[in-house]
BADOVO-820834 format. One record per residue (C-alpha): residue number from 1; residue in one letter; y, z, x. Coordinates in steps of 0.02 Angstrom, whole numbers. Example, Ala and Ser with C-alpha at 12.3 -4.5 7.8 and 13.67 -1.06 7.14 Angstrom:
! BADOVO-820834
{atom 1,"A",{-225,390,615}}
{atom 2,"S",{-53,357,684}}
This chain:
! BADOVO-820834
{atom 1,"M",{-1,0,-9}}
{atom 2,"T",{147,-59,97}}
{atom 3,"Q",{327,-13,57}}
{atom 4,"T",{387,-109,-85}}
{atom 5,"V",{477,-277,-30}}
{atom 6,"N",{646,-301,-117}}
{atom 7,"S",{715,-438,5}}
{atom 8,"P",{730,-566,-109}}
{atom 9,"H",{861,-472,-187}}
{atom 10,"F",{982,-480,-29}}
{atom 11,"K",{1114,-530,-121}}
{atom 12,"E",{1120,-397,-277}}
{atom 13,"N",{1090,-257,-137}}
{atom 14,"A",{1242,-319,-27}}
{atom 15,"R",{1358,-313,-162}}
{atom 16,"K",{1279,-144,-223}}
{atom 17,"A",{1316,-68,-38}}
{atom 18,"L",{1506,-149,-51}}
{atom 19,"D",{1548,-50,-199}}
{atom 20,"D",{1450,124,-124}}
{atom 21,"V",{1595,232,-65}}
{atom 22,"F",{1494,333,17}}
{atom 23,"L",{1381,208,110}}
{atom 24,"Q",{1559,131,183}}
{atom 25,"Q",{1618,270,232}}
{atom 26,"A",{1455,332,320}}
{atom 27,"L",{1453,178,410}}
{atom 28,"A",{1644,178,465}}
{atom 29,"R",{1584,336,566}}
{atom 30,"S",{1447,248,639}}
{atom 31,"E",{1503,64,700}}
{atom 32,"K",{1623,109,841}}
{atom 33,"G",{1529,263,930}}
{atom 34,"F",{1382,161,969}}
{atom 35,"I",{1452,0,1031}}
{atom 36,"E",{1555,122,1144}}
{atom 37,"R",{1424,209,1218}}
{atom 38,"R",{1306,49,1235}}
{atom 39,"K",{1449,-28,1348}}
{atom 40,"A",{1495,137,1442}}
{atom 41,"A",{1297,165,1489}}
{atom 42,"V",{1278,-41,1538}}
{atom 43,"E",{1431,-54,1635}}
{atom 44,"K",{1360,109,1746}}
{atom 45,"L",{1195,-2,1802}}
{atom 46,"P",{1241,-132,1920}}
{atom 47,"E",{1057,-230,1886}}
{atom 48,"Y",{1055,-202,1704}}
{atom 49,"D",{1047,-402,1690}}
{atom 50,"A",{916,-382,1813}}
{atom 51,"L",{842,-284,1716}}
{atom 52,"R",{826,-367,1574}}
{atom 53,"D",{771,-529,1635}}
{atom 54,"S",{616,-421,1714}}
{atom 55,"A",{592,-344,1553}}
{atom 56,"R",{608,-535,1455}}
{atom 57,"D",{465,-612,1574}}
{atom 58,"L",{355,-450,1570}}
{atom 59,"K",{353,-447,1383}}
{atom 60,"D",{300,-631,1394}}
{atom 61,"H",{186,-618,1518}}
{atom 62,"I",{113,-478,1407}}
{atom 63,"L",{102,-573,1240}}
{atom 64,"A",{8,-718,1327}}
{atom 65,"H",{-132,-606,1380}}
{atom 66,"L",{-132,-477,1235}}
{atom 67,"D",{-277,-490,1194}}
{atom 68,"L",{-358,-437,1381}}
{atom 69,"Y",{-232,-277,1382}}
{atom 70,"L",{-285,-206,1223}}
{atom 71,"E",{-451,-212,1282}}
{atom 72,"V",{-401,-96,1432}}
{atom 73,"Y",{-322,-1,1334}}
{atom 74,"E",{-454,51,1210}}
{atom 75,"K",{-563,72,1378}}
{atom 76,"N",{-471,182,1443}}
{atom 77,"V",{-416,274,1295}}
{atom 78,"I",{-601,304,1259}}
{atom 79,"A",{-635,359,1425}}
{atom 80,"S",{-502,490,1414}}
{atom 81,"G",{-583,559,1261}}
{atom 82,"G",{-477,481,1138}}
{atom 83,"H",{-522,353,984}}
{atom 84,"V",{-454,176,930}}
{atom 85,"H",{-451,132,747}}
{atom 86,"W",{-395,-73,719}}
{atom 87,"A",{-328,-111,587}}
{atom 88,"T",{-291,-272,506}}
{atom 89,"T",{-189,-242,379}}
{atom 90,"A",{-75,-100,334}}
{atom 91,"E",{-211,-39,180}}
{atom 92,"E",{-342,-32,303}}
{atom 93,"A",{-213,78,437}}
{atom 94,"N",{-192,202,295}}
{atom 95,"E",{-400,214,245}}
{atom 96,"I",{-408,261,409}}
{atom 97,"I",{-288,384,443}}
{atom 98,"L",{-328,473,259}}
{atom 99,"G",{-509,472,320}}
{atom 100,"I",{-475,587,458}}
{atom 101,"C",{-363,685,390}}
{atom 102,"Q",{-495,726,247}}
{atom 103,"R",{-623,731,358}}
{atom 104,"L",{-523,886,450}}
{atom 105,"N",{-472,958,268}}
{atom 106,"A",{-287,939,311}}
{atom 107,"K",{-162,983,176}}
{atom 108,"T",{-27,956,282}}
{atom 109,"V",{39,819,392}}
{atom 110,"A",{177,829,535}}
{atom 111,"K",{264,667,541}}
{atom 112,"G",{367,588,718}}
{atom 113,"K",{492,460,667}}
{atom 114,"S",{366,301,636}}
{atom 115,"M",{421,139,590}}
{atom 116,"I",{241,71,575}}
{atom 117,"S",{204,202,461}}
{atom 118,"E",{359,149,340}}
{atom 119,"E",{294,-15,364}}
{atom 120,"T",{116,39,275}}
{atom 121,"G",{186,150,162}}
{atom 122,"L",{92,287,225}}
{atom 123,"N",{189,444,156}}
{atom 124,"A",{155,399,-20}}
{atom 125,"Y",{-30,350,20}}
{atom 126,"L",{-66,525,88}}
{atom 127,"K",{35,587,-58}}
{atom 128,"K",{-43,511,-191}}
{atom 129,"H",{-221,580,-108}}
{atom 130,"G",{-152,759,-99}}
{atom 131,"I",{-108,776,45}}
{atom 132,"R",{90,837,97}}
{atom 133,"P",{170,748,235}}
{atom 134,"I",{332,822,327}}
{atom 135,"E",{450,728,428}}
{atom 136,"T",{503,801,590}}
{atom 137,"D",{634,709,660}}
{atom 138,"L",{816,790,572}}
{atom 139,"G",{854,611,517}}
{atom 140,"E",{677,558,447}}
{atom 141,"Y",{708,761,358}}
{atom 142,"I",{839,708,274}}
{atom 143,"I",{803,561,207}}
{atom 144,"Q",{627,607,152}}
{atom 145,"L",{739,777,30}}
{atom 146,"R",{831,606,-19}}
{atom 147,"G",{678,516,-81}}
{atom 148,"E",{746,357,33}}
{atom 149,"T",{697,258,154}}
{atom 150,"P",{762,246,350}}
{atom 151,"S",{916,122,350}}
{atom 152,"H",{911,108,540}}
{atom 153,"L",{793,99,675}}
{atom 154,"I",{856,244,778}}
{atom 155,"A",{973,321,631}}
{atom 156,"P",{888,333,499}}
{atom 157,"A",{1001,430,396}}
{atom 158,"L",{1141,332,478}}
{atom 159,"H",{1207,285,285}}
{atom 160,"V",{1229,469,231}}
{atom 161,"T",{1363,569,249}}
{atom 162,"K",{1393,756,315}}
{atom 163,"E",{1422,810,118}}
{atom 164,"Q",{1279,725,50}}
{atom 165,"I",{1164,795,194}}
{atom 166,"E",{1236,991,157}}
{atom 167,"A",{1215,961,-59}}
{atom 168,"D",{1047,894,-22}}
{atom 169,"F",{1006,1058,97}}
{atom 170,"R",{1080,1171,-45}}
{atom 171,"R",{995,1078,-160}}
{atom 172,"A",{802,1086,-63}}
{atom 173,"H",{837,1260,60}}
{atom 174,"T",{836,1374,-120}}
{atom 175,"G",{771,1537,-31}}
{atom 176,"L",{935,1511,69}}
{atom 177,"P",{1082,1615,38}}
{atom 178,"P",{1204,1502,-68}}
{atom 179,"E",{1351,1574,17}}
{atom 180,"R",{1287,1523,202}}
{atom 181,"N",{1412,1426,258}}
{atom 182,"L",{1368,1217,307}}
{atom 183,"D",{1509,1159,348}}
{atom 184,"E",{1492,1101,522}}
{atom 185,"P",{1338,998,585}}
{atom 186,"T",{1290,1142,689}}
{atom 187,"S",{1253,1247,552}}
{atom 188,"L",{1157,1094,460}}
{atom 189,"L",{1049,1055,632}}
{atom 190,"A",{1015,1254,634}}
{atom 191,"E",{963,1285,463}}
{atom 192,"A",{845,1112,478}}
{atom 193,"R",{771,1179,636}}
{atom 194,"A",{721,1347,578}}
{atom 195,"M",{645,1229,402}}
{atom 196,"L",{533,1126,518}}
{atom 197,"R",{491,1250,615}}
{atom 198,"E",{372,1329,490}}
{atom 199,"K",{315,1140,456}}
{atom 200,"F",{264,1125,628}}
{atom 201,"L",{161,1273,639}}
{atom 202,"A",{54,1253,474}}
{atom 203,"A",{22,1082,484}}
{atom 204,"D",{-163,1013,512}}
{atom 205,"V",{-125,844,581}}
{atom 206,"G",{10,782,666}}
{atom 207,"I",{75,564,669}}
{atom 208,"T",{186,500,771}}
{atom 209,"G",{227,324,822}}
{atom 210,"A",{236,241,1009}}
{atom 211,"N",{375,183,1099}}
{atom 212,"F",{233,95,1215}}
{atom 213,"L",{56,106,1225}}
{atom 214,"I",{-2,106,1430}}
{atom 215,"A",{-157,-1,1466}}
{atom 216,"E",{-180,63,1627}}
{atom 217,"T",{-205,260,1573}}
{atom 218,"G",{-250,238,1402}}
{atom 219,"S",{-85,360,1358}}
{atom 220,"S",{64,331,1206}}
{atom 221,"V",{243,367,1227}}
{atom 222,"I",{369,407,1138}}
{atom 223,"V",{546,461,1135}}
{atom 224,"T",{656,570,1061}}
{atom 225,"N",{804,671,1066}}
{atom 226,"E",{746,823,980}}
{atom 227,"G",{593,874,1039}}
{atom 228,"N",{509,843,876}}
{atom 229,"G",{372,726,941}}
{atom 230,"D",{298,870,1067}}
{atom 231,"L",{297,975,944}}
{atom 232,"T",{207,880,803}}
{atom 233,"Q",{78,830,946}}
{atom 234,"T",{20,983,1023}}
{atom 235,"L",{29,1100,895}}
{atom 236,"A",{-122,1035,771}}
{atom 237,"K",{-276,1017,763}}
{atom 238,"A",{-272,825,780}}
{atom 239,"H",{-124,679,845}}
{atom 240,"I",{-161,512,776}}
{atom 241,"V",{-46,388,837}}
{atom 242,"I",{-23,236,717}}
{atom 243,"S",{44,66,836}}
{atom 244,"S",{71,-123,806}}
{atom 245,"I",{-36,-213,934}}
{atom 246,"E",{144,-275,1020}}
{atom 247,"K",{176,-102,1108}}
{atom 248,"V",{73,-101,1239}}
{atom 249,"V",{117,-111,1443}}
{atom 250,"P",{15,-138,1570}}
{atom 251,"T",{65,8,1677}}
{atom 252,"R",{172,159,1719}}
{atom 253,"E",{275,71,1820}}
{atom 254,"D",{311,-64,1672}}
{atom 255,"A",{351,57,1539}}
{atom 256,"A",{471,131,1661}}
{atom 257,"T",{563,-32,1661}}
{atom 258,"F",{579,-25,1492}}
{atom 259,"L",{643,137,1467}}
{atom 260,"R",{765,110,1583}}
{atom 261,"L",{850,-4,1464}}
{atom 262,"L",{791,80,1286}}
{atom 263,"A",{895,222,1285}}
{atom 264,"R",{1052,143,1371}}
{atom 265,"T",{1051,-4,1254}}
{atom 266,"A",{980,99,1089}}
{atom 267,"S",{1118,247,1103}}
{atom 268,"G",{1224,257,1270}}
{atom 269,"L",{1118,364,1371}}
{atom 270,"D",{1019,346,1538}}
{atom 271,"L",{875,413,1472}}
{atom 272,"S",{817,500,1312}}
{atom 273,"V",{798,683,1285}}
{atom 274,"Y",{615,690,1297}}
{atom 275,"T",{514,561,1353}}
{atom 276,"T",{313,606,1321}}
{atom 277,"F",{162,518,1401}}
{atom 278,"S",{-8,574,1288}}
{atom 279,"T",{-168,538,1358}}
{atom 280,"G",{-309,608,1269}}
{atom 281,"A",{-347,756,1184}}
{atom 282,"R",{-340,934,1249}}
{atom 283,"R",{-445,936,1417}}
{atom 284,"A",{-537,1112,1472}}
{atom 285,"G",{-401,1208,1547}}
{atom 286,"D",{-274,1145,1461}}
{atom 287,"P",{-151,1287,1378}}
{atom 288,"D",{-122,1180,1212}}
{atom 289,"G",{-138,1010,1144}}
{atom 290,"P",{-240,930,1012}}
{atom 291,"L",{-423,954,979}}
{atom 292,"E",{-439,753,930}}
{atom 293,"Y",{-342,593,984}}
{atom 294,"H",{-327,430,857}}
{atom 295,"V",{-232,290,906}}
{atom 296,"V",{-231,182,755}}
{atom 297,"L",{-190,-28,807}}
{atom 298,"L",{-92,-120,658}}
{atom 299,"D",{-100,-302,667}}
{atom 300,"N",{-4,-334,481}}
{atom 301,"G",{32,-525,532}}
{atom 302,"R",{76,-486,704}}
{atom 303,"S",{-79,-609,770}}
{atom 304,"N",{-5,-762,662}}
{atom 305,"M",{150,-756,777}}
{atom 306,"L",{69,-765,924}}
{atom 307,"G",{99,-954,1011}}
{atom 308,"G",{207,-989,855}}
{atom 309,"K",{402,-1009,834}}
{atom 310,"F",{427,-829,822}}
{atom 311,"Q",{335,-750,977}}
{atom 312,"D",{486,-690,1032}}
{atom 313,"M",{531,-586,895}}
{atom 314,"L",{368,-482,951}}
{atom 315,"R",{466,-440,1120}}
{atom 316,"C",{552,-334,1017}}
{atom 317,"I",{581,-126,1077}}
{atom 318,"R",{675,-63,930}}
{atom 319,"C",{827,-7,1000}}
{atom 320,"G",{932,-83,851}}
{atom 321,"A",{1080,-143,943}}
{atom 322,"C",{1054,-304,863}}
{atom 323,"M",{1109,-193,728}}
{atom 324,"N",{1232,-81,787}}
{atom 325,"H",{1313,-253,848}}
{atom 326,"C",{1328,-359,686}}
{atom 327,"P",{1456,-373,584}}
{atom 328,"V",{1334,-407,425}}
{atom 329,"F",{1254,-238,437}}
{atom 330,"H",{1415,-149,477}}
{atom 331,"A",{1445,-195,297}}
{atom 332,"V",{1297,-160,201}}
{atom 333,"G",{1197,-59,297}}
{atom 334,"G",{1022,-73,318}}
{atom 335,"H",{936,-19,132}}
{atom 336,"A",{1019,-211,70}}
{atom 337,"Y",{892,-288,179}}
{atom 338,"G",{760,-225,60}}
{atom 339,"W",{602,-192,158}}
{atom 340,"V",{575,-101,327}}
{atom 341,"Y",{672,-193,474}}
{atom 342,"P",{874,-217,446}}
{atom 343,"G",{1003,-333,530}}
{atom 344,"P",{985,-469,632}}
{atom 345,"M",{789,-427,698}}
{atom 346,"G",{733,-400,507}}
{atom 347,"A",{798,-551,464}}
{atom 348,"V",{677,-626,578}}
{atom 349,"L",{540,-509,575}}
{atom 350,"T",{524,-471,402}}
{atom 351,"P",{477,-673,352}}
{atom 352,"S",{354,-688,486}}
{atom 353,"L",{266,-500,410}}
{atom 354,"V",{299,-541,222}}
{atom 355,"G",{313,-742,204}}
{atom 356,"V",{472,-825,179}}
{atom 357,"E",{444,-815,16}}
{atom 358,"K",{498,-646,-5}}
{atom 359,"G",{620,-629,145}}
{atom 360,"G",{688,-810,142}}
{atom 361,"Q",{868,-723,104}}
{atom 362,"L",{890,-616,275}}
{atom 363,"P",{915,-759,390}}
{atom 364,"N",{1040,-834,272}}
{atom 365,"A",{1130,-643,281}}
{atom 366,"S",{1229,-703,467}}
{atom 367,"T",{1380,-775,531}}
{atom 368,"F",{1284,-846,685}}
{atom 369,"C",{1421,-743,796}}
{atom 370,"G",{1299,-736,926}}
{atom 371,"R",{1325,-543,947}}
{atom 372,"C",{1140,-498,924}}
{atom 373,"E",{1079,-604,1061}}
{atom 374,"E",{1211,-559,1184}}
{atom 375,"V",{1154,-355,1196}}
{atom 376,"C",{973,-390,1168}}
{atom 377,"P",{888,-309,1310}}
{atom 378,"V",{751,-423,1308}}
{atom 379,"R",{858,-584,1264}}
{atom 380,"I",{759,-625,1092}}
{atom 381,"P",{868,-774,1038}}
{atom 382,"L",{893,-719,845}}
{atom 383,"P",{1004,-849,796}}
{atom 384,"K",{886,-993,843}}
{atom 385,"L",{748,-888,753}}
{atom 386,"M",{843,-856,607}}
{atom 387,"R",{892,-1051,583}}
{atom 388,"N",{718,-1084,627}}
{atom 389,"W",{668,-981,457}}
{atom 390,"R",{834,-1067,368}}
{atom 391,"E",{739,-1238,404}}
{atom 392,"R",{573,-1185,341}}
{atom 393,"E",{676,-1125,188}}
{atom 394,"F",{750,-1292,174}}
{atom 395,"E",{595,-1352,191}}
{atom 396,"L",{490,-1270,46}}
{atom 397,"H",{627,-1283,-65}}
{atom 398,"L",{681,-1097,-70}}
{atom 399,"Q",{847,-1111,-81}}
{atom 400,"P",{957,-1131,-237}}
{atom 401,"A",{963,-1304,-310}}
{atom 402,"A",{1143,-1310,-271}}
{atom 403,"A",{1128,-1256,-85}}
{atom 404,"R",{1014,-1404,-64}}
{atom 405,"Y",{1081,-1536,-160}}
{atom 406,"G",{1260,-1482,-55}}
{atom 407,"L",{1174,-1500,103}}
{atom 408,"G",{1093,-1675,51}}
{atom 409,"L",{1265,-1718,1}}
{atom 410,"W",{1340,-1674,150}}
{atom 411,"A",{1196,-1748,274}}
{atom 412,"A",{1222,-1915,161}}
{atom 413,"F",{1409,-1931,220}}
{atom 414,"A",{1366,-1869,394}}
{atom 415,"R",{1258,-2018,419}}
{atom 416,"R",{1374,-2135,385}}
{atom 417,"P",{1532,-2102,505}}
{atom 418,"A",{1663,-2227,422}}
{atom 419,"I",{1617,-2157,276}}
{atom 420,"Y",{1625,-1973,340}}
{atom 421,"R",{1789,-1986,440}}
{atom 422,"A",{1892,-2076,292}}
{atom 423,"T",{1829,-1937,148}}
{atom 424,"T",{1872,-1795,271}}
{atom 425,"S",{2024,-1865,316}}
{atom 426,"L",{2085,-1874,125}}
{atom 427,"A",{2018,-1716,78}}
{atom 428,"M",{2112,-1652,206}}
{atom 429,"K",{2279,-1731,154}}
{atom 430,"F",{2258,-1663,-16}}
{atom 431,"L",{2216,-1503,46}}
{atom 432,"R",{2397,-1507,137}}
{atom 433,"L",{2490,-1577,-10}}
{atom 434,"F",{2433,-1436,-122}}
{atom 435,"G",{2405,-1285,-7}}
{atom 436,"G",{2570,-1228,-72}}
{atom 437,"K",{2631,-1089,61}}
{atom 438,"G",{2478,-1138,170}}
{atom 439,"R",{2364,-1046,102}}
{atom 440,"F",{2238,-1065,-71}}
{atom 441,"R",{2201,-900,-188}}
{atom 442,"A",{2090,-1034,-270}}
{atom 443,"L",{1987,-1178,-230}}
{atom 444,"P",{1853,-1262,-321}}
{atom 445,"L",{1686,-1235,-263}}
{atom 446,"A",{1755,-1088,-149}}
{atom 447,"G",{1738,-965,-266}}
{atom 448,"G",{1627,-843,-139}}
{atom 449,"W",{1786,-851,-6}}
{atom 450,"T",{1931,-856,-125}}
{atom 451,"R",{1874,-700,-221}}
{atom 452,"H",{1913,-594,-87}}
{atom 453,"R",{2021,-689,31}}
{atom 454,"D",{2139,-831,51}}
{atom 455,"F",{2091,-999,111}}
{atom 456,"P",{2213,-1084,245}}
{atom 457,"A",{2270,-1242,201}}
{atom 458,"P",{2232,-1365,333}}
{atom 459,"Q",{2372,-1415,456}}
{atom 460,"G",{2391,-1554,566}}
{atom 461,"E",{2254,-1692,590}}
{atom 462,"T",{2079,-1657,588}}
{atom 463,"F",{1974,-1641,737}}
{atom 464,"Q",{1889,-1824,745}}
{atom 465,"S",{2087,-1896,720}}
{atom 466,"L",{2141,-1778,873}}
{atom 467,"W",{1990,-1832,985}}
{atom 468,"R",{1990,-2014,943}}
{atom 469,"K",{2185,-2015,977}}
{atom 470,"R",{2160,-1922,1147}}
{atom 471,"S",{2008,-2041,1209}}
{atom 472,"Q",{2103,-2186,1175}}
{atom 473,"K",{2236,-2121,1291}}
{atom 474,"R",{2102,-2086,1405}}
């Protein structure tokens, strides 16, 4: 049972987001910080661009030999006393995890932040079968209280204001004094820490995602800034890692290459506060750790991307930089994208996993300004991939009829240069003549623009006319 896909309704979602006063306040507060912190962190690392090239090439190598590295990873997990489970679909992954929990008679599960578990709809699945999942990441805990899904890869509660969080805590934490002061972020954090401490101790099973899987050691790696991942996986009877197959890297040194990029690009830190390597279950003499260690490796459509137009998307390390710099994301937030992955990376990955029929609107949610590709730490050509999806959508006749016929009409003119030049020249003269004070407040066929802003009347000649004159002078 995957999370419901609401991506076909992106336009309606976006309109609601633009009208949401609280959301717009939250987005305005967050936008500047991500961009400035990343810029400062990158400027302090002279070899940053060379590191990006190395990471891109390394990812391409891994994807070309993914089957081999996954086999080595499985072998070394087993050698360290762990278990590997292969899941083709989200449903299979949920069933595997449920089976482990039921065998251990688990009633509660502590969870670290995991976008893959969001992809599979794991929380709802466990709850349906009588097991209570508790999110331990602060942002995930907040949205769980609100009954919402993450709106950002690394800041799941990005869309929520401090005032809303205070109201949620007062509603959910009924055993605490109602007169307590929650005006400061530090007091909210302290209250969440106290509430979650009890959950860590009571959990029967701990579930985390994985930023990377290391083939040579059979280790999983998670990065957090709160330490919740460490408590999740060490205090419970069993630690379950759920990860997608492309997270594997050959060696610890390779993992270090990506770690140098991840925190700087995501949050502007040199390194995340906690970087945790987990290898197998508790050994004799270990003071703590889980009695069982399981890894659930999920495909869910990713192997279909290998060797195709969209393989580059599998290089993604989930830093969130593309959405942090995307003007569309800044305007509507993550929930408007209608599924697990928002922003430019979601505009490419979502149709790859759920189909262009369900995710085809998302590649159109872009200005093609190129900022996403500019900041991507593994140099994913996101605008190019979005164009590929637009072409696929057009070929399948999934776009609205008006858009298809409009493009067809433009193509008919573009294939006839003389008619195109004459028509555009006449149109420019008409617009200049009726442009009034140089701007249109309404214009036929441009209502989507003029409803929100003026349309400037053309000034001077067309580009082709100017180019022709300059060419003749030469």
